C-alpha positions as MATLAB code, in Angstrom:
seq = 'XXXXXXXXXXXXXXXXXXXXXXXXXXXXXXXXXXXXXXXXXXXXXXXXXXXXXXXXXXXXXXXXXXXXXXXXXXXXXXXXXXXXXXXXXXXXXXXXXXXXXXXXXXXXXXXXXXXXXXXXXXXXXXXXXXXXXXXXXXXXXXXXXXXXXXXXXXXXXXXXXXXXXXXXXXXXXXXXXXXXXXXXXXXXXXXXXXXXXXXXXXXXXXXXXXXXXXXXXXXXXXXXXXXXXXXXXXXXXXXXXXXXXXXXXXXXXXXXXXXXXXXXXXXXXXXXXXXXXXXXXXXXXXXXXXXXXXXXXXXXXXXXXXXXXXXXXXXXXXXXXXXXXXXXXXXXXXXXXXXXXXXXXXXXXXXXXXXXXXXXXXXXXXXXXXXXXXXXXXXXXXXXXXXXXXXXXXXXXXXXXXX';
ca = [
       0.000    0.000    0.000;
       1.089    3.593   -0.284;
       0.301    6.816    1.507;
       1.979    8.936   -1.163;
      -0.175   11.013   -3.525;
       0.004   10.548   -7.283;
       1.977   13.234   -9.110;
       1.209   14.621  -12.571;
       3.889   15.984  -14.909;
       3.802   17.303  -18.457;
       6.357   15.980  -20.935;
       8.467   18.800  -22.386;
      10.429   18.788  -25.660;
      13.624   18.790  -23.587;
      12.637   15.377  -22.212;
      12.504   13.818  -25.672;
      14.976   12.572  -28.250;
      14.901   13.799  -31.895;
      12.193   11.231  -32.704;
       9.875   12.666  -30.061;
      10.273    9.842  -27.553;
      11.236   10.356  -23.930;
      14.923    9.537  -23.564;
      15.580    6.752  -21.050;
      17.893    8.880  -18.906;
      15.209   11.573  -18.779;
      12.601    9.008  -17.749;
      14.797    7.979  -14.827;
      15.006   11.634  -13.809;
      11.236   12.033  -14.130;
      10.613    9.041  -11.896;
      13.058   10.385   -9.320;
      11.527   13.863   -9.422;
       8.008   12.424   -9.116;
       8.987   10.481   -6.008;
      10.433   13.531   -4.295;
       7.465   15.667   -5.355;
       5.145   13.067   -3.816;
       7.163   13.110   -0.614;
       6.967   16.901   -0.646;
       3.181   16.778   -0.944;
       3.029   14.178    1.811;
       5.422   13.934    4.755;
       8.027   16.349    3.359;
      11.096   15.957    1.172;
      13.323   15.808    4.265;
      11.450   12.865    5.783;
      14.512   10.595    5.514;
      16.983   13.207    6.719;
      14.846   14.014    9.757;
      15.364   10.465   10.931;
      19.091   10.142   10.223;
      18.763    8.052    7.068;
      19.542    8.687    3.431;
      17.976    6.481    0.695;
      20.450    5.279   -1.928;
      19.424    3.340   -5.032;
      21.254    0.023   -5.144;
      19.389   -1.609   -8.024;
      16.842   -0.423  -10.548;
      15.057   -1.944  -13.523;
      12.676   -0.279  -15.946;
      10.269   -1.367  -18.667;
       8.881    0.948  -21.380;
       5.541    0.142  -22.954;
       4.097    3.117  -24.834;
       5.029    6.507  -26.282;
       4.552    9.819  -24.482;
       5.164   12.675  -26.958;
       5.856   16.274  -25.918;
       2.818   17.816  -24.294;
       1.591   14.532  -22.818;
       0.546   14.508  -19.183;
       1.858   11.598  -17.140;
       0.598   10.476  -13.751;
       3.247    8.909  -11.516;
       2.465    6.682   -8.552;
       4.698    4.785   -6.118;
       3.930    1.539   -4.311;
       5.944   -0.259   -1.646;
       6.452   -3.873   -2.779;
       9.071   -5.086   -0.285;
      10.221   -3.898    3.110;
      13.431   -5.253    4.634;
      15.382   -4.304    7.718;
      17.624   -1.747    5.975;
      16.073   -1.640    2.515;
      12.799   -1.066    0.735;
      11.646   -1.748   -2.823;
       9.414    0.711   -4.639;
       7.486    0.134   -7.835;
       6.718    3.317   -9.742;
       4.384    3.572  -12.703;
       3.844    6.328  -15.251;
       0.448    6.413  -16.961;
      -0.548    8.698  -19.809;
      -3.639   10.804  -19.191;
      -6.499   10.821  -19.887;
      -6.546    7.191  -21.148;
      -4.382    5.836  -18.269;
      -2.227    3.882  -20.716;
       0.775    2.418  -18.881;
       3.820    4.126  -20.396;
       6.641    2.941  -18.149;
       7.271    1.089  -14.946;
      10.319    0.922  -12.736;
      11.281   -1.067   -9.664;
      14.063    0.251   -7.450;
      15.739   -1.094   -4.332;
      16.717    1.611   -1.852;
      19.145    1.056    1.017;
      19.013    3.405    3.997;
      22.455    4.709    4.924;
      23.478    6.579    8.041;
      25.861    9.535    8.280;
      28.835    7.142    8.262;
      27.715    5.554    4.991;
      26.764    2.254    6.632;
      23.332    0.623    6.270;
      20.893    1.527    9.025;
      17.426    0.120    9.780;
      14.515    1.667    7.943;
      13.043    4.003   10.574;
       9.555    3.246   11.819;
       8.527    6.746   10.744;
       9.559    5.923    7.154;
       7.557    2.713    7.272;
       4.520    4.765    8.243;
       4.859    6.874    5.097;
       4.037    3.890    2.909;
       1.580    2.103    5.158;
       1.781   -0.947    7.359;
       2.545   -3.677    4.801;
       3.835   -4.029    1.249;
       1.318   -4.270   -1.542;
       1.073   -7.127   -3.999;
      -1.504   -5.324   -6.082;
      -0.803   -5.046   -9.796;
      -3.832   -3.000  -10.650;
      -7.371   -2.347   -9.531;
      -8.120   -5.468   -7.499;
     -11.603   -6.698   -6.723;
     -12.825   -9.629   -4.671;
     -15.435  -12.045   -5.997;
     -17.125  -14.749   -3.959;
     -16.103  -17.799   -5.970;
     -17.481  -21.126   -4.761;
     -17.596  -19.797   -1.224;
     -14.097  -18.243   -1.201;
     -13.316  -14.522   -1.519;
     -11.024  -14.476   -4.544;
      -8.868  -11.527   -5.638;
      -8.760  -10.655   -9.329;
      -7.473   -7.834  -11.505;
      -9.484   -7.155  -14.652;
      -7.914   -4.798  -17.182;
      -8.904   -3.697  -20.688;
     -11.475   -4.805  -23.222;
     -11.522   -7.203  -26.144;
     -10.610  -10.878  -26.345;
     -10.757  -12.318  -22.812;
      -7.518  -13.889  -21.581;
      -7.396  -15.637  -18.195;
      -3.919  -15.754  -16.614;
      -3.442  -18.457  -13.945;
      -0.284  -18.193  -11.863;
       1.950  -20.995  -10.619;
       2.956  -22.356   -7.211;
       3.506  -20.844   -4.668;
       3.137  -17.455   -6.328;
       0.382  -14.907   -6.917;
      -1.098  -12.890   -9.749;
       1.689  -10.271   -9.674;
       3.985  -12.748  -11.444;
       2.164  -11.600  -14.613;
       2.641   -7.857  -13.951;
       5.272   -7.066  -16.571;
       4.072   -9.620  -19.098;
       0.483   -8.386  -19.399;
       1.218   -4.648  -19.514;
       1.949   -4.596  -23.290;
      -0.993   -6.886  -24.106;
      -3.424   -4.042  -24.617;
      -6.612   -4.525  -26.610;
      -7.547   -7.607  -24.593;
      -9.580   -8.172  -21.475;
      -6.891   -9.456  -19.123;
      -8.289  -11.410  -16.162;
      -5.609  -12.068  -13.545;
      -6.742  -13.837  -10.349;
      -5.080  -15.131   -7.227;
      -5.960  -18.801   -6.810;
      -7.731  -19.709   -3.590;
      -5.239  -19.782   -0.719;
      -2.634  -17.575   -2.421;
      -1.993  -13.850   -2.891;
      -4.874  -11.744   -1.619;
      -7.470  -14.511   -1.922;
      -8.840  -16.126    1.221;
      -7.034  -19.255    2.419;
      -9.408  -21.887    3.779;
      -7.895  -24.804    5.674;
      -9.415  -27.357    3.285;
     -10.967  -27.581   -0.177;
      -7.894  -27.704   -2.438;
      -7.507  -29.750   -5.613;
      -6.614  -29.050   -9.214;
     -10.233  -29.804  -10.095;
     -11.400  -27.255   -7.514;
      -9.059  -24.618   -8.934;
     -10.461  -25.367  -12.405;
     -14.030  -25.066  -11.141;
     -13.111  -21.781   -9.433;
     -11.763  -20.348  -12.678;
     -14.837  -21.400  -14.643;
     -17.079  -19.851  -11.985;
     -15.034  -16.643  -12.078;
     -15.493  -16.373  -15.845;
     -19.239  -16.789  -15.373;
     -19.331  -14.116  -12.658;
     -17.461  -11.756  -14.998;
     -19.921  -12.503  -17.840;
     -17.172  -14.078  -19.944;
     -18.530  -16.842  -22.156;
     -15.155  -18.040  -23.479;
     -11.548  -17.067  -22.821;
      -8.037  -17.950  -23.851;
      -6.634  -19.661  -20.749;
      -2.955  -19.078  -20.008;
      -1.418  -21.156  -17.225;
       2.056  -21.024  -15.712;
       3.417  -24.245  -14.180;
       0.667  -25.306  -11.714;
      -1.561  -22.877  -13.594;
      -0.998  -25.083  -16.625;
      -2.298  -28.084  -14.663;
      -5.396  -26.011  -13.890;
      -5.772  -24.975  -17.535;
      -5.652  -28.606  -18.677;
      -8.214  -29.557  -16.035;
     -10.428  -26.748  -17.271;
     -10.239  -28.431  -20.665;
     -11.272  -31.688  -18.986;
     -14.157  -30.141  -17.028;
     -15.157  -26.871  -18.727;
     -13.920  -26.982  -22.318;
     -16.918  -24.965  -23.500;
     -15.307  -21.984  -21.720;
     -11.982  -22.257  -23.552;
     -11.210  -20.394  -26.772;
      -7.505  -21.186  -26.717;
      -4.748  -22.497  -24.455;
      -1.313  -21.168  -23.512;
       0.770  -23.535  -21.394;
       3.952  -22.035  -19.935;
       6.617  -24.044  -18.095;
       4.101  -26.812  -17.515;
       3.538  -30.504  -18.127;
       0.671  -32.965  -18.560;
       1.981  -35.901  -16.512;
       0.860  -36.599  -12.948;
       3.430  -36.806  -10.152;
       5.405  -40.041   -9.866;
       6.389  -41.603   -6.521;
       9.514  -39.463   -6.084;
       7.658  -36.240   -6.860;
       4.863  -37.172   -4.457;
       7.399  -37.820   -1.721;
       8.990  -34.425   -2.424;
       5.574  -32.743   -2.053;
       5.127  -34.451    1.338;
       8.547  -33.239    2.436;
       7.671  -29.669    1.479;
       4.390  -29.889    3.400;
       6.300  -30.990    6.489;
       8.819  -28.173    5.968;
       6.117  -25.491    5.731;
       4.300  -26.867    8.774;
       7.539  -26.883   10.774;
       9.554  -23.925    9.441;
       7.131  -21.731    7.510;
       7.246  -20.322    4.000;
      10.662  -18.685    4.389;
      12.249  -22.132    4.397;
      10.237  -23.003    1.297;
      11.577  -19.885   -0.435;
      15.134  -20.938    0.427;
      14.469  -24.305   -1.213;
      12.557  -23.182   -4.303;
      14.102  -19.920   -5.519;
      17.315  -21.599   -6.785;
      15.194  -24.158   -8.642;
      12.579  -21.822  -10.091;
      14.992  -19.314  -11.638;
      17.673  -19.859  -14.263;
      21.229  -19.628  -12.905;
      21.832  -16.440  -14.882;
      18.633  -14.903  -13.534;
      19.842  -15.539  -10.005;
      23.118  -13.706  -10.586;
      22.049  -10.848  -12.889;
      18.451  -10.139  -11.833;
      18.468   -9.516   -8.071;
      15.152   -7.660   -8.284;
      13.514  -10.753   -9.799;
      15.029  -12.976   -7.117;
      13.694  -10.635   -4.446;
      10.207  -10.494   -5.985;
       9.924  -14.268   -6.249;
      11.191  -14.710   -2.693;
       8.706  -12.122   -1.415;
       5.792  -13.850   -3.173;
       6.707  -17.207   -1.622;
       7.396  -15.868    1.873;
       4.117  -13.920    1.942;
       1.995  -16.869    0.781;
      -0.481  -18.154    3.424;
       0.789  -21.518    4.770;
      -2.693  -23.062    4.511;
      -2.838  -22.172    0.822;
       0.695  -23.438    0.174;
      -0.012  -26.768    1.860;
      -3.330  -27.054    0.040;
      -1.641  -26.422   -3.317;
       1.044  -29.022   -2.600;
      -1.603  -31.627   -1.845;
      -3.550  -30.614   -4.947;
      -0.510  -31.086   -7.191;
       0.447  -34.338   -5.483;
      -2.985  -35.867   -6.117;
      -3.748  -34.440   -9.569;
      -4.900  -36.608  -12.455;
      -2.632  -37.312  -15.392;
      -3.736  -35.117  -18.309;
      -1.657  -36.704  -21.076;
      -4.635  -38.532  -22.574;
      -6.412  -35.195  -22.947;
      -3.780  -33.689  -25.234;
      -4.969  -35.249  -28.542;
      -8.517  -34.047  -27.784;
      -7.559  -30.361  -27.623;
      -9.086  -28.725  -30.693;
      -8.551  -25.053  -29.898;
      -5.457  -22.996  -30.824;
      -2.691  -23.850  -28.366;
       0.706  -22.366  -27.592;
       3.297  -24.182  -25.468;
       6.152  -22.094  -24.051;
       9.261  -23.498  -22.369;
      12.262  -21.904  -20.710;
      15.588  -23.005  -22.132;
      17.089  -23.116  -18.619;
      14.092  -24.691  -16.844;
      15.478  -26.927  -14.079;
      12.102  -28.431  -13.137;
      10.545  -29.357  -16.489;
      13.021  -30.397  -19.199;
      12.548  -28.763  -22.577;
      12.026  -32.148  -24.223;
       8.985  -32.765  -21.996;
       7.395  -29.506  -23.054;
       8.222  -30.158  -26.705;
       6.678  -33.628  -26.503;
       3.540  -32.216  -24.907;
       3.183  -29.738  -27.758;
       3.636  -32.532  -30.295;
       0.678  -34.407  -28.768;
      -1.680  -31.438  -29.209;
      -3.006  -31.126  -32.776;
      -1.648  -27.991  -34.427;
       0.005  -26.643  -31.256;
       2.785  -24.085  -31.525;
       5.965  -24.502  -29.473;
       8.300  -21.684  -28.453;
      11.530  -21.800  -26.452;
      12.483  -18.694  -24.449;
      16.264  -18.234  -24.085;
      17.497  -17.101  -20.685;
      14.356  -18.270  -18.884;
      14.119  -20.917  -16.209;
      10.823  -22.151  -14.785;
       9.299  -18.649  -14.565;
       9.519  -17.232  -18.085;
       6.883  -14.500  -17.475;
       8.979  -12.836  -14.781;
      12.491  -13.762  -15.950;
      11.973  -12.847  -19.611;
       8.710  -10.869  -19.731;
       9.408   -8.977  -22.949;
      10.048  -11.930  -25.315;
       7.421  -14.050  -23.584;
       4.820  -11.285  -23.885;
       5.765  -10.769  -27.544;
       5.202  -14.455  -28.350;
       1.860  -14.463  -26.527;
       0.811  -11.232  -28.246;
       1.524  -12.697  -31.688;
      -0.462  -15.826  -30.785;
      -3.415  -13.741  -29.593;
      -3.241  -11.510  -32.675;
      -3.733  -14.598  -34.831;
      -6.916  -15.427  -32.902;
      -8.498  -12.021  -33.373;
];
């Protein structure tokens, strides 16, 4: 959450390159100026200094989605996405007015330094500026009562409906950077029951239940048919939707996923993770999974991605995590369904996926009549967050062909 006001700025010719686009270095300056202007309108620009701390940017990453020519008015907002002992992570967005088109987004890690240049704890007064807890909201979230469970969902845009189902043990914000460029579609991005901002009942978890939840959500949103895009466990749910609710499916996108059920070793590993979460909590699960979910290069060159994935896992409700583990452990094999899929299908694999070998994904695509297969270089098991730009481009081209 954030207690900072949004700030509006007009793009000047001096901000743009000869082609009329905002230069990247100028965009960085605009984001920085917007943050300080927001602080000035709120607690005061000297809020850090008053408490003996100075924020220094240690890491920053930016994505650019749309043009903002001279004379455009941009609205900047800042959201706290992670709060550590001596650091905080802010996501800033710039939206073009009056259509609120997302133009750019940046995520920056700030470290608080004392007068001696050494890290100091984030003061409690600073924490109060941004609210009591980090936000995992990617957009305007609503809650729907889905099969008795309050379920969080972001719904953005109009056009072809696309349902994005996240993986384990993540939440809907894993899609944040991937869906931003996919304008012209109705993007439906829920948190599965037990994860993210959705309620986490103690019982009632299965892949079939997740599939029923998604079909019910589409009905509640007055969506007759949608392209269903599933990541990892979300792919298991997508395939079960084909088993149980195929009349709702206009197309399938399966990312870093597989059709086979768990074998004995995988089932034992699920049981071990359940015991770990019950005993040590989700932080221990993050320690175990992050090195496996992300490509080795992602772990060394994308610290902001590592931090985001870790935060998603650590903040996941234990009841929902345990429920998801049991759901995956007991899921039906979906391999026999593959030849029956008669809607356009795209299978995406990460070249560096440590959990699902590329050959498995390629074989799954070969079993689906007419399916397309794409390999994303540099991606591990989480292509949408490790390589959002090429993954989004491939999905956009697939969706364009359906229009």
